[in-house]
KEMAR-673336 format. One record per residue: chain; x, y, z of N, C-alpha, C, O in turn. Coordinates in pm, 1 decimal, m for minus. Example, Ala and Ser with C-alpha at 12.3 -4.5 7.8 and 13.67 -1.06 7.14 Angstrom:
{cadena A, n.u 1319.0, n.v m569.0, n.w 780.0, ca.u 1230.0, ca.v m450.0, ca.w 780.0, c.u 1320.0, c.v m330.0, c.w 780.0, o.u 1423.6, o.v m331.9, o.w 846.5}
{cadena A, n.u 1285.0, n.v m225.0, n.w 708.0, ca.u 1367.0, ca.v m106.0, ca.w 714.0, c.u 1290.0, c.v 3.0, c.w 787.0, o.u 1340.9, o.v 113.8, o.w 803.9}
//
This chain:
{cadena A, n.u m1360.5, n.v m2958.5, n.w m353.9, ca.u m1408.1, ca.v m2838.5, ca.w m287.6, c.u m1339.5, c.v m2828.4, c.w m151.3, o.u m1326.2, o.v m2928.7, o.w m81.1}
{cadena A, n.u m1296.4, n.v m2709.6, n.w m113.9, ca.u m1225.4, ca.v m2693.8, ca.w 12.5, c.u m1323.2, c.v m2694.2, c.w 129.4, o.u m1442.4, o.v m2668.6, o.w 112.1}
{cadena A, n.u m1271.8, n.v m2723.4, n.w 247.9, ca.u m1354.6, ca.v m2725.2, ca.w 367.9, c.u m1409.3, c.v m2586.4, c.w 398.5, o.u m1515.9, o.v m2573.6, o.w 458.9}
{cadena A, n.u m1337.1, n.v m2482.3, n.w 357.2, ca.u m1382.1, ca.v m2346.3, ca.w 384.5, c.u m1509.2, c.v m2311.3, c.w 308.4, o.u m1587.7, o.v m2227.8, o.w 353.5}
{cadena A, n.u m1529.7, n.v m2374.1, n.w 194.1, ca.u m1646.7, ca.v m2341.5, ca.w 113.4, c.u m1766.1, c.v m2430.0, c.w 144.8, o.u m1874.5, o.v m2407.2, o.w 91.1}
{cadena A, n.u m1749.7, n.v m2529.4, n.w 229.5, ca.u m1860.2, ca.v m2619.5, ca.w 262.9, c.u m1941.8, c.v m2563.1, c.w 378.8, o.u m1886.5, o.v m2505.5, o.w 472.6}
{cadena A, n.u m2071.7, n.v m2579.8, n.w 371.6, ca.u m2159.7, ca.v m2533.6, ca.w 479.2, c.u m2151.9, c.v m2634.9, c.w 593.3, o.u m2157.4, o.v m2755.4, o.w 568.8}
{cadena A, n.u m2139.0, n.v m2587.4, n.w 718.5, ca.u m2131.0, ca.v m2682.1, ca.w 830.5, c.u m2260.6, c.v m2761.7, c.w 845.7, o.u m2367.2, o.v m2715.7, o.w 804.8}
{cadena A, n.u m2251.4, n.v m2879.7, n.w 904.0, ca.u m2367.3, ca.v m2966.3, ca.w 922.0, c.u m2472.7, c.v m2900.1, c.w 1008.8, o.u m2592.0, o.v m2912.5, o.w 980.8}
{cadena A, n.u m2431.3, n.v m2829.9, n.w 1113.4, ca.u m2523.8, ca.v m2761.8, ca.w 1204.1, c.u m2492.2, c.v m2612.6, c.w 1204.4, o.u m2430.0, o.v m2562.8, o.w 1298.2}
{cadena A, n.u m2534.5, n.v m2541.0, n.w 1100.3, ca.u m2501.8, ca.v m2398.7, ca.w 1094.0, c.u m2572.5, c.v m2321.4, c.w 1205.5, o.u m2688.3, o.v m2348.1, o.w 1237.5}
{cadena A, n.u m2501.3, n.v m2226.2, n.w 1263.4, ca.u m2557.7, ca.v m2145.5, ca.w 1371.1, c.u m2556.9, c.v m1999.9, c.w 1325.8, o.u m2452.2, o.v m1945.1, o.w 1291.6}
{cadena A, n.u m2673.9, n.v m1938.5, n.w 1325.8, ca.u m2687.1, ca.v m1798.6, ca.w 1289.7, c.u m2736.3, c.v m1724.1, c.w 1412.1, o.u m2828.4, o.v m1770.0, o.w 1479.7}
{cadena A, n.u m2676.8, n.v m1610.3, n.w 1441.4, ca.u m2721.2, ca.v m1529.5, ca.w 1553.2, c.u m2654.0, c.v m1562.6, c.w 1684.5, o.u m2687.1, o.v m1502.3, o.w 1786.5}
{cadena A, n.u m2560.5, n.v m1656.5, n.w 1685.8, ca.u m2488.1, ca.v m1689.2, ca.w 1808.8, c.u m2368.3, c.v m1596.0, c.w 1820.7, o.u m2292.5, o.v m1579.4, o.w 1725.2}
{cadena A, n.u m2351.4, n.v m1535.8, n.w 1936.3, ca.u m2239.3, ca.v m1444.4, ca.w 1958.4, c.u m2109.3, c.v m1523.4, c.w 1963.0, o.u m2095.1, o.v m1617.9, o.w 2040.6}
{cadena A, n.u m2016.0, n.v m1483.8, n.w 1879.8, ca.u m1884.1, ca.v m1546.1, ca.w 1878.6, c.u m1782.4, c.v m1435.0, c.w 1900.3, o.u m1766.9, o.v m1349.1, o.w 1813.4}
{cadena A, n.u m1712.3, n.v m1434.0, n.w 2013.8, ca.u m1619.3, ca.v m1324.9, ca.w 2041.2, c.u m1499.8, c.v m1326.8, c.w 1946.0, o.u m1452.6, o.v m1432.6, o.w 1904.4}
{cadena A, n.u m1453.0, n.v m1208.3, n.w 1913.3, ca.u m1333.2, ca.v m1193.6, ca.w 1831.2, c.u m1216.1, c.v m1255.1, c.w 1906.4, o.u m1212.4, o.v m1249.5, o.w 2029.3}
{cadena A, n.u m1120.1, n.v m1313.9, n.w 1834.9, ca.u m1010.6, ca.v m1385.0, ca.w 1901.5, c.u m927.5, c.v m1296.4, c.w 1993.2, o.u m864.5, o.v m1347.4, o.w 2085.9}
{cadena A, n.u m925.5, n.v m1164.5, n.w 1970.2, ca.u m847.4, ca.v m1077.4, ca.w 2058.5, c.u m936.8, c.v m991.8, c.w 2147.8, o.u m889.2, o.v m896.9, o.w 2210.0}
{cadena A, n.u m1066.9, n.v m1024.6, n.w 2154.8, ca.u m1159.3, ca.v m943.5, ca.w 2234.2, c.u m1116.4, c.v m935.3, c.w 2380.1, o.u m1117.6, o.v m826.9, o.w 2438.5}
{cadena A, n.u m1078.7, n.v m1047.5, n.w 2439.5, ca.u m1039.8, ca.v m1044.7, ca.w 2581.0, c.u m913.5, c.v m961.3, c.w 2601.6, o.u m897.2, o.v m897.8, o.w 2705.8}
{cadena A, n.u m823.9, n.v m961.5, n.w 2502.4, ca.u m703.6, ca.v m878.9, ca.w 2513.7, c.u m739.4, c.v m730.5, c.w 2510.5, o.u m679.8, o.v m650.0, o.w 2582.0}
{cadena A, n.u m836.8, n.v m695.1, n.w 2427.6, ca.u m877.4, ca.v m555.2, ca.w 2417.4, c.u m942.4, c.v m506.2, c.w 2546.5, o.u m909.7, o.v m397.6, o.w 2594.4}
{cadena A, n.u m1033.1, n.v m583.9, n.w 2603.0, ca.u m1104.4, ca.v m537.5, ca.w 2721.9, c.u m1018.0, c.v m542.8, c.w 2847.4, o.u m1047.8, o.v m474.2, o.w 2945.1}
{cadena A, n.u m912.1, n.v m622.4, n.w 2846.8, ca.u m823.0, ca.v m627.8, ca.w 2963.1, c.u m704.4, c.v m533.4, c.w 2949.4, o.u m625.2, o.v m518.5, o.w 3042.5}
{cadena A, n.u m692.0, n.v m469.3, n.w 2832.5, ca.u m580.3, ca.v m377.0, ca.w 2812.7, c.u m451.8, c.v m445.8, c.w 2771.6, o.u m345.9, o.v m383.0, o.w 2770.9}
{cadena A, n.u m458.6, n.v m573.0, n.w 2737.6, ca.u m338.5, ca.v m647.9, ca.w 2701.0, c.u m314.5, c.v m655.8, c.w 2550.0, o.u m213.4, o.v m710.5, o.w 2506.0}
{cadena A, n.u m407.2, n.v m601.2, n.w 2470.8, ca.u m391.3, ca.v m606.4, ca.w 2324.9, c.u m275.6, c.v m516.5, c.w 2283.2, o.u m250.1, o.v m413.6, o.w 2345.7}
{cadena A, n.u m206.5, n.v m556.1, n.w 2177.8, ca.u m96.7, ca.v m476.1, ca.w 2124.3, c.u m148.3, c.v m386.5, c.w 2012.7, o.u m220.2, o.v m431.2, o.w 1923.3}
{cadena A, n.u m111.0, n.v m261.7, n.w 2019.3, ca.u m145.1, ca.v m164.4, ca.w 1916.6, c.u m16.0, c.v m117.3, c.w 1850.7, o.u 93.3, o.v m145.5, o.w 1899.9}
{cadena A, n.u m28.7, n.v m46.5, n.w 1741.0, ca.u 88.3, ca.v 0.0, ca.w 1667.5, c.u 185.7, c.v 73.7, c.w 1757.6, o.u 306.4, o.v 51.2, o.w 1749.6}
{cadena A, n.u 135.1, n.v 161.2, n.w 1843.2, ca.u 222.9, ca.v 237.3, ca.w 1932.0, c.u 300.8, c.v 147.6, c.w 2027.3, o.u 411.3, o.v 182.9, o.w 2068.5}
{cadena A, n.u 245.1, n.v 32.7, n.w 2063.0, ca.u 313.4, ca.v m58.9, ca.w 2154.2, c.u 433.6, c.v m125.5, c.w 2088.2, o.u 527.6, o.v m165.5, o.w 2156.9}
{cadena A, n.u 431.4, n.v m137.6, n.w 1957.2, ca.u 537.0, ca.v m209.4, ca.w 1886.9, c.u 667.2, c.v m130.4, c.w 1879.5, o.u 774.3, o.v m188.7, o.w 1862.3}
{cadena A, n.u 658.9, n.v 1.7, n.w 1892.3, ca.u 778.7, ca.v 84.5, ca.w 1881.8, c.u 881.3, c.v 43.0, c.w 1986.8, o.u 999.7, o.v 30.5, o.w 1955.8}
{cadena A, n.u 837.5, n.v 21.9, n.w 2109.4, ca.u 929.3, ca.v m17.6, ca.w 2216.2, c.u 983.9, c.v m157.6, c.w 2200.2, o.u 1086.1, o.v m191.3, o.w 2260.2}
{cadena A, n.u 918.9, n.v m238.9, n.w 2121.6, ca.u 961.4, ca.v m377.5, ca.w 2103.0, c.u 1055.7, c.v m395.4, c.w 1984.6, o.u 1112.6, o.v m502.9, o.w 1966.2}
{cadena A, n.u 1072.1, n.v m293.1, n.w 1906.1, ca.u 1156.3, ca.v m302.7, ca.w 1786.5, c.u 1267.5, c.v m197.6, c.w 1795.6, o.u 1265.5, o.v m95.9, o.w 1726.3}
{cadena A, n.u 1363.1, n.v m225.3, n.w 1882.1, ca.u 1474.6, ca.v m133.3, ca.w 1905.7, c.u 1552.0, c.v m109.1, c.w 1776.5, o.u 1572.8, o.v m200.6, o.w 1696.8}
{cadena A, n.u 1593.4, n.v 13.6, n.w 1757.5, ca.u 1675.0, ca.v 54.6, ca.w 1643.1, c.u 1605.2, c.v 35.9, c.w 1508.5, o.u 1671.9, o.v 22.6, o.w 1405.9}
{cadena A, n.u 1473.5, n.v 34.7, n.w 1507.8, ca.u 1397.0, ca.v 23.7, ca.w 1383.7, c.u 1321.8, c.v 154.4, c.w 1363.0, o.u 1251.8, o.v 201.0, o.w 1453.0}
{cadena A, n.u 1335.7, n.v 212.9, n.w 1246.1, ca.u 1269.6, ca.v 339.0, ca.w 1216.5, c.u 1124.8, c.v 312.8, c.w 1177.0, o.u 1097.9, o.v 230.0, o.w 1090.0}
{cadena A, n.u 1032.1, n.v 382.8, n.w 1240.5, ca.u 889.3, ca.v 367.2, ca.w 1213.0, c.u 838.3, c.v 491.4, c.w 1141.9, o.u 882.4, o.v 602.5, o.w 1171.2}
{cadena A, n.u 747.2, n.v 473.7, n.w 1050.2, ca.u 688.3, ca.v 586.4, ca.w 977.7, c.u 541.1, c.v 597.3, c.w 1013.8, o.u 470.2, o.v 497.1, o.w 1022.2}
{cadena A, n.u 496.8, n.v 719.1, n.w 1034.8, ca.u 356.9, ca.v 744.6, ca.w 1065.7, c.u 304.3, c.v 849.5, c.w 969.4, o.u 371.5, o.v 949.5, o.w 944.4}
{cadena A, n.u 186.1, n.v 828.6, n.w 915.6, ca.u 130.4, ca.v 929.1, ca.w 823.5, c.u 84.2, c.v 1052.0, c.w 899.6, o.u 47.0, o.v 1044.0, o.w 1016.7}
{cadena A, n.u 86.9, n.v 1164.2, n.w 832.7, ca.u 34.7, ca.v 1288.1, ca.w 889.1, c.u m112.8, c.v 1296.0, c.w 853.5, o.u m151.4, o.v 1269.6, o.w 739.6}
{cadena A, n.u m194.7, n.v 1332.1, n.w 950.7, ca.u m338.5, ca.v 1340.1, ca.w 926.1, c.u m381.6, c.v 1485.2, c.w 907.5, o.u m331.5, o.v 1575.8, o.w 974.1}
{cadena A, n.u m472.8, n.v 1504.5, n.w 818.3, ca.u m534.5, ca.v 1635.0, ca.w 797.9, c.u m678.1, c.v 1622.1, c.w 846.3, o.u m747.7, o.v 1526.3, o.w 812.6}
{cadena A, n.u m721.8, n.v 1718.9, n.w 925.4, ca.u m852.3, ca.v 1707.8, ca.w 989.1, c.u m964.6, c.v 1775.0, c.w 911.4, o.u m1074.5, o.v 1791.8, o.w 964.2}
{cadena A, n.u m938.9, n.v 1813.3, n.w 787.7, ca.u m1041.1, ca.v 1871.6, ca.w 701.5, c.u m1061.7, c.v 1777.3, c.w 582.7, o.u m966.8, o.v 1745.0, o.w 511.3}
{cadena A, n.u m1184.4, n.v 1734.1, n.w 562.5, ca.u m1213.9, ca.v 1645.5, ca.w 449.8, c.u m1190.3, c.v 1718.2, c.w 318.2, o.u m1231.5, o.v 1833.2, o.w 302.8}
{cadena A, n.u m1125.7, n.v 1653.7, n.w 224.7, ca.u m1100.6, ca.v 1706.8, ca.w 90.2, c.u m1022.4, c.v 1837.8, c.w 91.8, o.u m1035.1, o.v 1919.2, o.w 0.3}
{cadena A, n.u m942.5, n.v 1857.8, n.w 194.7, ca.u m864.9, ca.v 1982.2, ca.w 206.4, c.u m737.1, c.v 1972.7, c.w 124.4, o.u m686.9, o.v 1863.6, o.w 97.3}
{cadena A, n.u m686.6, n.v 2086.4, n.w 86.2, ca.u m557.2, ca.v 2094.9, ca.w 20.1, c.u m457.2, c.v 2145.6, c.w 123.2, o.u m472.7, o.v 2255.6, o.w 176.3}
{cadena A, n.u m356.2, n.v 2066.8, n.w 150.9, ca.u m255.5, ca.v 2106.7, ca.w 248.4, c.u m160.5, c.v 2203.9, c.w 179.8, o.u m94.2, o.v 2169.4, o.w 82.0}
{cadena A, n.u m154.9, n.v 2324.7, n.w 232.1, ca.u m66.5, ca.v 2425.4, ca.w 173.4, c.u 56.3, c.v 2448.6, c.w 259.5, o.u 156.1, o.v 2503.3, o.w 212.7}
{cadena A, n.u 49.0, n.v 2407.1, n.w 385.9, ca.u 161.2, ca.v 2427.6, ca.w 477.0, c.u 153.0, c.v 2325.3, c.w 587.6, o.u 43.8, o.v 2293.1, o.w 634.4}
{cadena A, n.u 265.7, n.v 2274.1, n.w 629.9, ca.u 271.0, ca.v 2177.7, ca.w 737.9, c.u 391.3, c.v 2212.3, c.w 824.2, o.u 504.7, o.v 2212.9, o.w 776.3}
{cadena A, n.u 366.9, n.v 2240.6, n.w 949.9, ca.u 474.6, ca.v 2278.6, ca.w 1041.2, c.u 523.6, c.v 2153.7, c.w 1114.1, o.u 453.2, o.v 2101.9, o.w 1200.8}
{cadena A, n.u 642.5, n.v 2104.6, n.w 1080.9, ca.u 692.9, ca.v 1983.6, ca.w 1144.9, c.u 758.5, c.v 2008.7, c.w 1280.4, o.u 796.8, o.v 1913.1, o.w 1347.7}
{cadena A, n.u 772.3, n.v 2133.6, n.w 1322.0, ca.u 845.9, ca.v 2167.5, ca.w 1444.1, c.u 798.5, c.v 2089.4, c.w 1567.1, o.u 882.9, o.v 2035.4, o.w 1638.6}
{cadena A, n.u 666.3, n.v 2080.3, n.w 1595.7, ca.u 624.6, ca.v 2005.3, ca.w 1714.9, c.u 666.6, c.v 1858.2, c.w 1709.9, o.u 706.1, o.v 1801.8, o.w 1812.0}
{cadena A, n.u 658.5, n.v 1795.9, n.w 1592.5, ca.u 697.5, ca.v 1654.7, ca.w 1580.1, c.u 847.3, c.v 1637.8, c.w 1599.2, o.u 891.3, o.v 1540.1, o.w 1659.7}
{cadena A, n.u 925.5, n.v 1731.2, n.w 1548.5, ca.u 1071.0, ca.v 1719.7, ca.w 1558.1, c.u 1121.8, c.v 1739.8, c.w 1699.4, o.u 1236.7, o.v 1706.8, o.w 1728.8}
{cadena A, n.u 1037.6, n.v 1793.7, n.w 1788.3, ca.u 1076.4, ca.v 1810.8, ca.w 1928.2, c.u 1063.0, c.v 1681.7, c.w 2007.8, o.u 1115.8, o.v 1671.8, o.w 2118.5}
{cadena A, n.u 993.4, n.v 1583.2, n.w 1953.2, ca.u 973.8, ca.v 1455.4, ca.w 2021.3, c.u 1102.4, c.v 1374.1, c.w 2010.2, o.u 1155.0, o.v 1357.1, o.w 1900.2}
{cadena A, n.u 1154.2, n.v 1323.4, n.w 2123.2, ca.u 1278.1, ca.v 1244.2, ca.w 2117.9, c.u 1263.6, c.v 1123.9, c.w 2025.4, o.u 1163.9, o.v 1051.9, o.w 2031.0}
{cadena A, n.u 1363.5, n.v 1102.6, n.w 1940.3, ca.u 1366.0, ca.v 987.3, ca.w 1851.2, c.u 1305.9, c.v 1011.8, c.w 1714.2, o.u 1317.8, o.v 926.4, o.w 1626.3}
{cadena A, n.u 1241.8, n.v 1125.7, n.w 1693.3, ca.u 1183.0, ca.v 1154.3, ca.w 1562.4, c.u 1294.8, c.v 1188.8, c.w 1464.5, o.u 1381.4, o.v 1271.2, o.w 1494.1}
{cadena A, n.u 1292.0, n.v 1125.5, n.w 1348.5, ca.u 1391.2, ca.v 1148.0, ca.w 1244.2, c.u 1321.7, c.v 1219.8, c.w 1129.5, o.u 1224.3, o.v 1168.3, o.w 1074.6}
{cadena A, n.u 1370.5, n.v 1338.1, n.w 1092.3, ca.u 1303.9, ca.v 1409.9, ca.w 983.5, c.u 1333.6, c.v 1348.0, c.w 847.6, o.u 1442.0, o.v 1294.0, o.w 825.4}
{cadena A, n.u 1238.8, n.v 1356.0, n.w 758.7, ca.u 1261.6, ca.v 1317.5, ca.w 620.1, c.u 1280.9, c.v 1446.5, c.w 542.6, o.u 1197.8, o.v 1537.0, o.w 549.6}
{cadena A, n.u 1387.4, n.v 1454.6, n.w 471.1, ca.u 1418.8, ca.v 1575.9, ca.w 397.5, c.u 1341.1, c.v 1575.5, c.w 266.9, o.u 1378.6, o.v 1506.2, o.w 172.3}
{cadena A, n.u 1233.3, n.v 1652.3, n.w 261.3, ca.u 1145.9, ca.v 1652.9, ca.w 144.4, c.u 1213.0, c.v 1709.6, c.w 21.1, o.u 1178.2, o.v 1671.7, o.w m90.7}
{cadena A, n.u 1309.5, n.v 1800.7, n.w 39.0, ca.u 1373.9, ca.v 1862.4, ca.w m75.7, c.u 1487.2, c.v 1780.8, c.w m133.3, o.u 1546.6, o.v 1820.3, o.w m233.7}
{cadena A, n.u 1519.0, n.v 1667.5, n.w m72.0, ca.u 1629.9, ca.v 1585.5, ca.w m120.0, c.u 1585.6, c.v 1505.4, c.w m241.6, o.u 1492.1, o.v 1426.0, o.w m231.9}
{cadena A, n.u 1650.5, n.v 1524.2, n.w m355.3, ca.u 1610.0, ca.v 1447.2, ca.w m473.4, c.u 1647.2, c.v 1299.8, c.w m457.1, o.u 1756.4, o.v 1265.9, o.w m411.5}
{cadena A, n.u 1555.1, n.v 1215.1, n.w m495.0, ca.u 1582.4, ca.v 1072.3, ca.w m489.2, c.u 1640.2, c.v 1023.6, c.w m620.4, o.u 1623.7, o.v 1087.0, o.w m724.6}
{cadena A, n.u 1707.2, n.v 911.9, n.w m614.2, ca.u 1760.3, ca.v 851.8, ca.w m736.1, c.u 1774.3, c.v 702.3, c.w m714.7, o.u 1787.2, o.v 656.6, o.w m601.1}
{cadena A, n.u 1772.0, n.v 626.9, n.w m821.4, ca.u 1789.5, ca.v 483.0, ca.w m814.8, c.u 1937.9, c.v 455.3, c.w m828.8, o.u 1998.3, o.v 487.1, o.w m931.3}
{cadena A, n.u 1996.7, n.v 396.3, n.w m726.1, ca.u 2140.7, ca.v 366.5, ca.w m728.9, c.u 2168.0, c.v 232.6, c.w m797.1, o.u 2269.4, o.v 216.0, o.w m864.9}
{cadena A, n.u 2077.5, n.v 138.5, n.w m778.6, ca.u 2088.7, ca.v 8.1, ca.w m843.6, c.u 1952.4, c.v m57.8, c.w m841.1, o.u 1867.1, o.v m23.9, o.w m759.1}
{cadena A, n.u 1933.1, n.v m150.2, n.w m929.6, ca.u 1804.8, ca.v m220.3, ca.w m937.1, c.u 1790.8, c.v m315.4, c.w m818.8, o.u 1890.2, o.v m366.7, o.w m767.2}
{cadena A, n.u 1669.5, n.v m338.1, n.w m777.0, ca.u 1643.7, ca.v m434.9, ca.w m670.9, c.u 1676.9, c.v m574.5, c.w m722.5, o.u 1666.5, o.v m600.4, o.w m842.4}
{cadena A, n.u 1717.0, n.v m664.6, n.w m632.6, ca.u 1746.0, ca.v m800.3, ca.w m678.2, c.u 1620.7, c.v m868.4, c.w m731.1, o.u 1510.2, o.v m844.6, o.w m682.3}
{cadena A, n.u 1639.4, n.v m952.8, n.w m830.8, ca.u 1527.3, ca.v m1032.0, ca.w m882.1, c.u 1500.6, c.v m1145.4, c.w m784.8, o.u 1587.1, o.v m1181.4, o.w m705.0}
{cadena A, n.u 1381.6, n.v m1201.0, n.w m791.4, ca.u 1344.5, ca.v m1310.5, ca.w m703.9, c.u 1448.1, c.v m1422.3, c.w m713.1, o.u 1472.9, o.v m1476.9, o.w m820.7}
{cadena A, n.u 1507.1, n.v m1454.9, n.w m601.0, ca.u 1604.2, ca.v m1563.4, ca.w m595.3, c.u 1748.4, c.v m1521.6, c.w m613.5, o.u 1838.2, o.v m1602.8, o.w m591.1}
{cadena A, n.u 1774.4, n.v m1397.0, n.w m653.5, ca.u 1912.5, ca.v m1353.6, ca.w m677.7, c.u 2001.2, c.v m1366.6, c.w m554.3, o.u 2117.7, o.v m1404.9, o.w m565.4}
{cadena A, n.u 1946.9, n.v m1334.9, n.w m437.2, ca.u 2030.9, ca.v m1337.1, ca.w m317.0, c.u 1985.1, c.v m1440.7, c.w m214.5, o.u 2027.3, o.v m1436.8, o.w m98.9}
{cadena A, n.u 1900.0, n.v m1532.0, n.w m256.0, ca.u 1847.9, ca.v m1633.2, ca.w m164.5, c.u 1959.4, c.v m1716.1, c.w m101.2, o.u 1961.3, o.v m1734.8, o.w 20.5}
{cadena A, n.u 2052.5, n.v m1766.1, n.w m183.3, ca.u 2158.9, ca.v m1850.7, ca.w m130.0, c.u 2242.2, c.v m1777.0, c.w m25.6, o.u 2272.9, o.v m1832.3, o.w 79.9}
{cadena A, n.u 2278.4, n.v m1652.7, n.w m54.7, ca.u 2361.2, ca.v m1575.4, ca.w 38.6, c.u 2288.2, c.v m1554.4, c.w 170.9, o.u 2348.5, o.v m1565.3, o.w 277.7}
{cadena A, n.u 2158.6, n.v m1524.3, n.w 164.0, ca.u 2080.9, ca.v m1502.1, ca.w 285.5, c.u 2070.4, c.v m1631.0, c.w 366.2, o.u 2088.5, o.v m1629.6, o.w 488.0}
{cadena A, n.u 2041.3, n.v m1741.8, n.w 299.5, ca.u 2028.6, ca.v m1869.7, ca.w 370.0, c.u 2161.7, c.v m1914.7, c.w 429.1, o.u 2164.8, o.v m1969.3, o.w 539.4}
{cadena A, n.u 2272.5, n.v m1892.4, n.w 356.7, ca.u 2404.9, ca.v m1926.0, ca.w 412.3, c.u 2433.8, c.v m1843.4, c.w 537.0, o.u 2490.0, o.v m1893.4, o.w 634.4}
{cadena A, n.u 2394.6, n.v m1715.8, n.w 532.6, ca.u 2415.9, ca.v m1628.2, ca.w 648.0, c.u 2338.2, c.v m1679.3, c.w 768.9, o.u 2378.7, o.v m1657.1, o.w 883.0}
{cadena A, n.u 2227.5, n.v m1747.1, n.w 744.1, ca.u 2147.5, ca.v m1805.2, ca.w 851.9, c.u 2200.7, c.v m1940.8, c.w 896.7, o.u 2145.2, o.v m2003.2, o.w 987.2}
{cadena A, n.u 2308.8, n.v m1986.3, n.w 832.8, ca.u 2371.1, ca.v m2111.8, ca.w 872.4, c.u 2318.5, c.v m2234.3, c.w 800.8, o.u 2343.7, o.v m2346.2, o.w 845.5}
{cadena A, n.u 2246.7, n.v m2217.2, n.w 691.9, ca.u 2191.8, ca.v m2330.3, ca.w 616.4, c.u 2295.6, c.v m2375.0, c.w 514.0, o.u 2351.6, o.v m2293.0, o.w 441.2}
{cadena A, n.u 2320.5, n.v m2504.0, n.w 509.1, ca.u 2424.4, ca.v m2558.1, ca.w 420.9, c.u 2380.7, c.v m2555.0, c.w 274.9, o.u 2261.9, o.v m2544.4, o.w 244.4}
{cadena A, n.u 2479.3, n.v m2564.7, n.w 184.6, ca.u 2449.0, ca.v m2566.8, ca.w 41.2, c.u 2360.9, c.v m2686.8, c.w 4.5, o.u 2272.3, o.v m2675.8, o.w m80.3}
{cadena A, n.u 2386.1, n.v m2801.4, n.w 69.1, ca.u 2303.9, ca.v m2919.9, ca.w 42.0, c.u 2158.3, c.v m2896.5, c.w 83.1, o.u 2065.6, o.v m2934.2, o.w 11.4}
{cadena A, n.u 2139.8, n.v m2833.3, n.w 200.3, ca.u 2003.5, ca.v m2805.8, ca.w 246.4, c.u 1936.4, c.v m2702.2, c.w 157.1, o.u 1816.2, o.v m2711.0, o.w 132.0}
{cadena A, n.u 2012.5, n.v m2604.2, n.w 108.9, ca.u 1957.8, ca.v m2504.1, ca.w 17.9, c.u 1912.5, c.v m2571.2, c.w m111.5, o.u 1805.5, o.v m2540.8, o.w m164.2}
{cadena A, n.u 1995.0, n.v m2662.8, n.w m162.0, ca.u 1959.1, ca.v m2735.1, ca.w m284.6, c.u 1833.5, c.v m2817.8, c.w m262.9, o.u 1748.9, o.v m2826.3, o.w m351.9}
{cadena A, n.u 1820.0, n.v m2879.2, n.w m144.7, ca.u 1701.0, ca.v m2958.1, ca.w m115.0, c.u 1576.7, c.v m2868.1, c.w m107.7, o.u 1469.9, o.v m2904.8, o.w m156.7}
{cadena A, n.u 1591.5, n.v m2751.6, n.w m46.8, ca.u 1480.0, ca.v m2657.2, ca.w m39.0, c.u 1439.0, c.v m2611.4, c.w m179.8, o.u 1320.4, o.v m2600.5, o.w m211.2}
{cadena A, n.u 1538.8, n.v m2585.6, n.w m262.2, ca.u 1509.8, ca.v m2541.6, ca.w m398.4, c.u 1443.7, c.v m2655.2, c.w m477.4, o.u 1352.5, o.v m2630.9, o.w m556.4}
{cadena A, n.u 1489.1, n.v m2778.1, n.w m456.2, ca.u 1431.2, ca.v m2892.9, ca.w m524.8, c.u 1285.2, c.v m2914.5, c.w m489.0, o.u 1206.3, o.v m2960.1, o.w m571.8}
{cadena A, n.u 1248.7, n.v m2881.2, n.w m363.6, ca.u 1108.9, ca.v m2894.0, ca.w m320.0, c.u 1030.3, c.v m2766.0, c.w m348.6, o.u 913.8, o.v m2753.8, o.w m310.8}
{cadena A, n.u 1096.3, n.v m2670.0, n.w m416.5, ca.u 1034.8, ca.v m2541.8, ca.w m452.8, c.u 990.7, c.v m2461.3, c.w m331.1, o.u 892.2, o.v m2387.6, o.w m336.0}
{cadena A, n.u 1066.2, n.v m2476.8, n.w m220.7, ca.u 1039.8, ca.v m2397.5, ca.w m100.6, c.u 1098.7, c.v m2258.5, c.w m116.4, o.u 1042.5, o.v m2160.9, o.w m66.6}
{cadena A, n.u 1212.4, n.v m2248.8, n.w m185.9, ca.u 1276.7, ca.v m2120.5, ca.w m213.6, c.u 1300.1, c.v m2107.1, c.w m361.9, o.u 1305.3, o.v m2206.2, o.w m434.8}
{cadena A, n.u 1314.4, n.v m1982.0, n.w m406.4, ca.u 1337.9, ca.v m1956.7, ca.w m549.3, c.u 1486.5, c.v m1956.5, c.w m578.4, o.u 1527.0, o.v m1936.9, o.w m693.1}
//
């Protein structure tokens, strides 16, 4: 049986236990999604569009205000998508990626032998 499933010797019920990031939230130091944009240079972020009517059917959406914001990249809804090639299977490109990171073939073989990588 794992330690997580065992009841502690001195269980405490009703004792206030602060969330691990509570102090960050009340001091203004917590990171939110919007804060991450500045930390991930040259990375495209996607945000969902919200509709403020419950169970509404969206018949029109004006993207003009969003497109005026610097850095916003439009997604062309009318562009047909297509599959150019299949995604790699698990392990197909592992060696190439690890070599690019500077890991030797011997170390890759050792990792594979210990089932650390596929």
